Every structure is written in structure tokens, then in C-alpha cells.
C-alpha positions as CSV (number, residue, x, y, z in Angstrom):
1,M,-9.9,21.8,-18.6
2,D,-11.6,18.4,-18.6
3,I,-9.2,17.2,-21.3
4,I,-6.3,17.6,-18.9
5,L,-8.1,16.3,-15.7
6,V,-9.2,12.9,-17.1
7,P,-5.7,11.6,-17.9
8,L,-4.5,13.0,-14.6
9,F,-7.2,11.2,-12.6
10,Q,-6.4,8.0,-14.5
11,I,-2.7,8.3,-13.7
12,I,-3.5,8.9,-10.0
13,L,-5.8,5.9,-10.0
14,M,-3.1,3.7,-11.5
15,V,-0.5,4.9,-8.9
16,I,-3.0,4.1,-6.1
17,N,-3.6,0.6,-7.6
18,L,0.2,0.0,-7.9
19,Y,0.7,1.2,-4.3
20,I,-2.0,-1.3,-3.1
21,W,0.0,-4.1,-4.7
22,V,3.2,-2.8,-3.0
23,V,1.5,-3.0,0.4
24,I,0.2,-6.5,-0.3
25,I,3.7,-7.7,-1.4
26,Q,5.3,-6.1,1.6
27,A,2.8,-7.8,3.9
28,I,3.4,-11.2,2.3
29,L,7.1,-10.8,2.4
30,S,7.0,-9.9,6.1
31,W,4.9,-13.1,6.8
32,L,7.4,-15.2,4.8
33,I,10.3,-13.7,6.9
34,A,8.4,-14.1,10.2
35,F,7.7,-17.8,9.5
36,N,11.3,-18.5,8.3
37,V,10.2,-19.4,4.8
38,V,12.7,-16.9,3.3
39,N,16.0,-15.8,4.7
40,P,16.1,-12.1,5.4
41,Y,19.9,-12.2,5.4
42,N,19.9,-13.2,1.7
43,Q,21.0,-10.1,-0.2
44,V,18.2,-10.1,-2.7
45,V,15.5,-10.7,-0.1
46,G,17.0,-8.1,2.2
47,T,17.2,-5.5,-0.6
48,I,13.6,-6.2,-1.8
49,G,12.4,-6.1,1.8
50,E,14.2,-2.8,2.5
51,V,12.8,-1.1,-0.6
52,L,9.3,-2.3,0.2
53,R,9.6,-1.1,3.8
54,R,10.8,2.3,2.7
55,L,7.9,2.6,0.3
56,T,5.2,1.5,2.8
57,E,6.5,2.7,6.2
58,P,5.6,6.4,5.7
59,A,1.9,5.4,5.3
60,L,1.8,2.4,7.7
61,G,3.7,4.0,10.6
62,P,1.0,6.5,11.6
63,I,-1.7,3.9,11.2
64,R,0.3,1.5,13.5
65,R,0.6,4.2,16.1
66,R,-3.1,4.8,16.2
67,L,-4.3,1.1,16.2
68,P,-4.5,-0.7,19.5
69,N,-1.9,-3.5,20.2
70,L,-3.5,-6.8,19.1
71,G,-0.7,-9.0,20.3
72,G,1.5,-9.4,17.2
73,V,-1.3,-9.0,14.6
74,D,-0.6,-6.0,12.4
75,L,-3.8,-4.7,10.8
76,S,-2.2,-1.5,9.5
77,P,-1.8,-2.9,5.9
78,L,-5.5,-3.8,5.8
79,V,-6.5,-0.4,7.1
80,L,-4.3,1.3,4.5
81,I,-5.6,-0.8,1.7
82,L,-9.2,0.0,2.7
83,G,-8.4,3.7,2.9
84,L,-6.8,3.6,-0.6
85,I,-9.8,1.7,-2.0
86,F,-12.0,4.4,-0.6
87,V,-9.9,7.2,-2.2
88,Q,-10.0,5.3,-5.5
89,M,-13.8,5.1,-5.3
90,V,-14.1,8.8,-4.6
91,L,-11.7,9.7,-7.5
92,E,-13.6,7.4,-9.8
93,Q,-16.9,9.1,-9.0
94,I,-15.3,12.5,-9.7
95,L,-13.9,11.2,-12.9
96,F,-17.3,9.8,-13.9
97,R,-18.8,13.2,-13.4
98,L,-16.1,14.8,-15.5
99,V,-16.7,12.5,-18.5
């Protein structure tokens, strides 16, 4: 049983780590678009932005609805990343006890 769970937990931890990077990249790209550093009408930038938005919006949307309006400051990526790090730490503790 443990022989199957250890690789499964490691894969889940890698996916969480990858998703954290997707959220970070999406936040940085949104800043670059907001400050007119990159053109959102560029086909490559638009496609990357749309893919990142579709990957992150299902997790960020509910967080945005629950956070108070801070006047243009979006803290939902920070809240999501902190939540994912917490889940990672819990899974690592479970994995540590399995090994």
C-alpha cells in the first residue's frame, strides 16, 4: 500500500508546485499588461494570457469574491499561493509519516 502512495504523493506535490508557478506567471503577466509593458493584442501574448487565465480563474475566482475590495489591488493570487503551500506542507507531513 505504501509503495503506491509515496509516488502518488510526490506527483501531487509536483503538480501543486507547478500550479504555484502558473499563478505567479499569470500575476506577472497581468501586471505587465496593466502597465502597458506588453501588448495584450499581440497574438502570442493574448494566447498565453488566455491559457493562464483559464488555468487560474477556477481557483482565483471564488477567492476574489470573498476578499474585500482593496481598490484595484488583487490579493487573490497571494491567498491562493499561501493555501497551496499549506496543502503542500500537510501532504509532506503525511508523506514523511508513510516513509
